[in-house]
C-alpha positions, 0 to 999 in steps of 0.5 A, spaced: 319 473 431 322 476 437 316 480 438 310 476 435 312 469 436 305 466 434 305 463 427 299 463 422 298 456 425 298 458 432 293 463 430 288 459 427 288 454 433 287 460 438 281 462 434 278 455 433 279 455 441 275 461 442 270 459 437 271 465 431 273 464 424 278 470 424 281 476 428 276 481 424 270 476 428 273 478 434 270 485 433 263 483 431 260 486 436 263 493 435 259 498 430 263 499 424 264 506 425 267 505 432 272 499 430 280 501 431 283 503 425 290 502 428 291 495 425 292 498 418 299 498 419 305 498 413 309 492 412 314 491 417 321 494 417 328 491 419 331 494 426 335 499 422 330 501 417 325 503 423 330 507 426 332 511 420 324 512 420 323 515 427 330 519 426 326 522 420 320 523 424 324 526 430 327 531 425 321 534 424 320 537 431 322 544 433 329 543 436 334 548 439 329 553 441 331 558 447 325 557 451 322 561 457 316 557 458 314 555 465 307 554 468 309 548 473 314 545 469 322 547 468 328 546 464 333 545 469 340 543 469 341 535 471 347 533 473 350 527 470 351 523 476 343 523 477 342 519 470 348 515 472 346 512 478 338 512 477 340 508 470 344 502 474 341 495 473 339 495 481 334 500 480 331 498 473 324 497 475 319 501 478 315 496 481 313 497 488 317 493 493 312 489 496 318 483 498 322 487 503 327 481 504 329 482 497 328 490 496 332 493 501 336 498 497 330 500 493 326 501 500 331 505 503 332 509 497 324 511 498 325 512 505 331 517 504 326 520 499 321 521 504 326 524 508 328 529 504 321 531 502 319 532 509 326 537 510 324 541 504 317 542 506 318 543 513 312 537 514 312 531 518 311 525 514 311 524 506 309 518 502 313 514 497 311 518 491 305 520 486 304 520 479 305 528 478 303 535 481 296 535 479 294 528 481 298 529 488 294 536 489 287 532 487 289 526 492 291 532 498 284 535 497 280 528 497 285 527 504 282 533 507 275 531 505 276 524 509 279 528 515 274 532 516 268 529 513 266 536 509 265 537 502 266 544 500 273 546 497 276 553 496 281 554 490 285 560 489 285 562 482 292 563 482 293 555 483 296 552 477 291 552 471 292 545 469 292 543 476 285 546 477 282 543 470 285 536 472 281 537 479 275 539 476 275 533 471 277 528 476 271 530 481 266 531 476 261 525 479 263 527 486 259 531 491 264 536 492 262 544 492 268 548 489 269 555 490 274 559 486 277 565 489 280 570 484 286 573 485 287 580 487 293 584 484 296 577 482 296 574 490 291 571 494 285 575 495 284 575 503 277 579 503 274 574 498 277 568 501 274 571 508 267 571 505 267 564 503 271 561 508 266 558 513 265 552 518 262 548 512 269 548 508 273 542 508 280 545 505 283 551 502 287 550 496 293 555 495 300 555 491 306 559 492 309 561 488 302 561 484 301 561 477 303 568 475 309 567 479 307 571 485 310 569 492 306 570 498 306 568 505 299 564 506 300 564 514 294 569 515 289 565 511 291 558 514 290 561 521 283 563 519 282 556 516 284 553 522 280 557 526 274 554 522 276 547 522 278 547 515 285 544 512 290 548 508 293 545 502 299 548 499 302 546 492 309 548 492 315 549 487 320 545 490 326 549 488 323 555 491 324 552 498 331 553 497 329 561 498 322 562 501 318 560 507 316 553 507 309 551 507 310 547 514 313 554 517 306 557 514 302 552 518 300 548 512 296 541 513 298 538 507 303 540 502 304 537 494 308 539 488 311 537 482 318 533 482 320 534 475 324 540 477 328 535 481 333 532 477 327 529 472 327 532 464 321 535 461 321 529 456 315 531 452 310 531 458 312 525 463 313 521 466 313 526 472 313 525 480 308 528 485 310 529 492 305 529 498 307 531 505 303 532 511 303 532 519 303 526 523 296 526 525 294 525 518 299 520 516 294 515 516 289 518 511 295 519 506 294 516 500 300 511 496 305 507 499 309 509 505 316 506 507 318 506 514 325 504 518 325 498 523 329 493 526 329 485 525 329 480 530 337 481 530 336 488 531 339 490 524 336 496 521 331 494 515 326 498 511 319 496 509 312 498 506 308 500 512 301 503 515 298 501 508 297 494 505 296 494 497 289 491 498 287 498 501 288 501 494 284 496 490 277 496 495 273 500 490 270 506 493 272 504 500 280 505 498 284 510 501 286 512 493 286 509 486 293 509 485 295 503 482 303 504 480 308 509 483 314 513 480 320 510 484 325 511 478 323 519 478 323 519 486 330 516 486 332 521 481 329 527 485 333 524 491 340 523 488 339 530 485 337 533 492 343 529 495 348 532 490 346 539 491 345 539 498 342 544 503 347 550 501 347 548 493 339 548 493 340 555 496 345 557 491 341 555 486 334 558 488 338 565 489 341 564 482 334 563 479 331 569 483 337 573 481 337 571 473 329 573 473 330 580 476 335 581 471 330 579 465 325 583 468 330 589 468 332 587 461 324 587 458 321 593 462 326 597 458 322 596 452 317 601 450 309 598 451 311 592 455 310 592 462 313 588 467 308 586 473 311 588 480 305 588 484 307 582 488 314 579 489 316 573 484 321 567 484 323 565 477 317 566 474 313 573 472 308 576 468 308 582 463 303 586 460 304 587 452 300 592 447 298 586 443 295 579 444 301 575 447 299 569 443 301 573 437 308 575 440 309 567 442 308 565 434 312 571 432 318 569 436 317 562 435 319 563 428 326 566 431 327 560 435 325 563 442 319 560 446 318 566 450 313 564 455 305 562 456 300 566 453 295 567 460 289 568 455 289 561 454 287 560 461 284 566 464 279 570 460 281 578 459 288 576 460 290 576 452 295 581 453 299 577 459 305 573 458 308 568 463 315 568 463 320 563 466 327 563 467 332 558 470 339 557 471 340 555 464 339 562 461 345 566 461 345 574 460 346 573 453 340 569 452 336 574 456 338 579 452 336 575 446 329 575 448 329 582 450 332 584 443 327 580 439 321 582 443 323 589 442 324 588 435 317 584 434 313 589 438 316 595 433 314 591 427 307 589 429 306 597 431 309 599 424 304 594 421 298 597 425 300 604 423 
């Protein structure tokens, strides 16, 4: 058999070789209640029977939804060329190219990827990809601690709620003092940050646009951090940089983000792509793989992994990072996507997202009882206040084929009536009007039932 090549005789011989009577005896040291039950599988199926079975399972999924869900992961249009080029056999493995003599194509692609990330963020150097936006932010925080040796970290509560949860989980056994600063009217609270920012602070973590969709210029906060010897880490939504001030222009020391929106599909949550970029002075503290351009003995241009060897990442507690794999294919897709768009295309796309989002705000704020929060400018995502629990609205509209957004009460206490709505270039005016009409109909229905 193709995938299970061992015959019963082979299995008996292997068991005899290791001194056990049967497979069950291999798990003898594990209490019965803790033993795996996943081996209780049905009889095998033929290939076409297995395909039919999984097609049946797939039909149970909700599909064809009109969705306005964001929160750091966005449904953008992916040009066909991205799939066509990234699927070529030359790129069919994501294994790290440690042998430059046989990996020049992959290494050059990663070098070019690093280049576009630097251009996008306004930073000096980038690495050749991390797992996702959340772990990239975690790595940036550890990088800051390595740089200045301090262990106090301020986190703006406008930073993606999922990212914050992952950071706290990853660091639960580390000696790091976290101070989470609540936002004020959707934006970073300057006065509260000033109260906690001191000469013991290693870094302050910010996000732009933040989880509420609010756009901010953190230049003043970053200046204050620098005056106290602290570093500034900025998490960004890469598409927004086609329109907004770059973190490099704000003076950020380390920039991270989720690269899913750059030519990678949502895919039920992954695989995704984390990017990280920094200033030249901190490049040796940056985790992961870095591709460099050089020349060989004949003066011919070549590409290699540089500054860090693989062994650096497997030295247990002495390692710069515990990253053991990479996201080459996702990084390649991001490179192709950005090259296809070009600078003008990225600006056009960013402006399109902003304009459609503003149109959605206008359509929704005409609904009685619904308030669009306008205390801060936004990009393509914004917050609305509802007269009822947002999770109720989400459930009702889902039944109508619309995933209308993220109930913020899931992440923030006291915000049960707030809903986060995201708009992309895939939403037409008709789609937005459909959202508004169904939202109004649902609110009226709930109001009449309450009365």
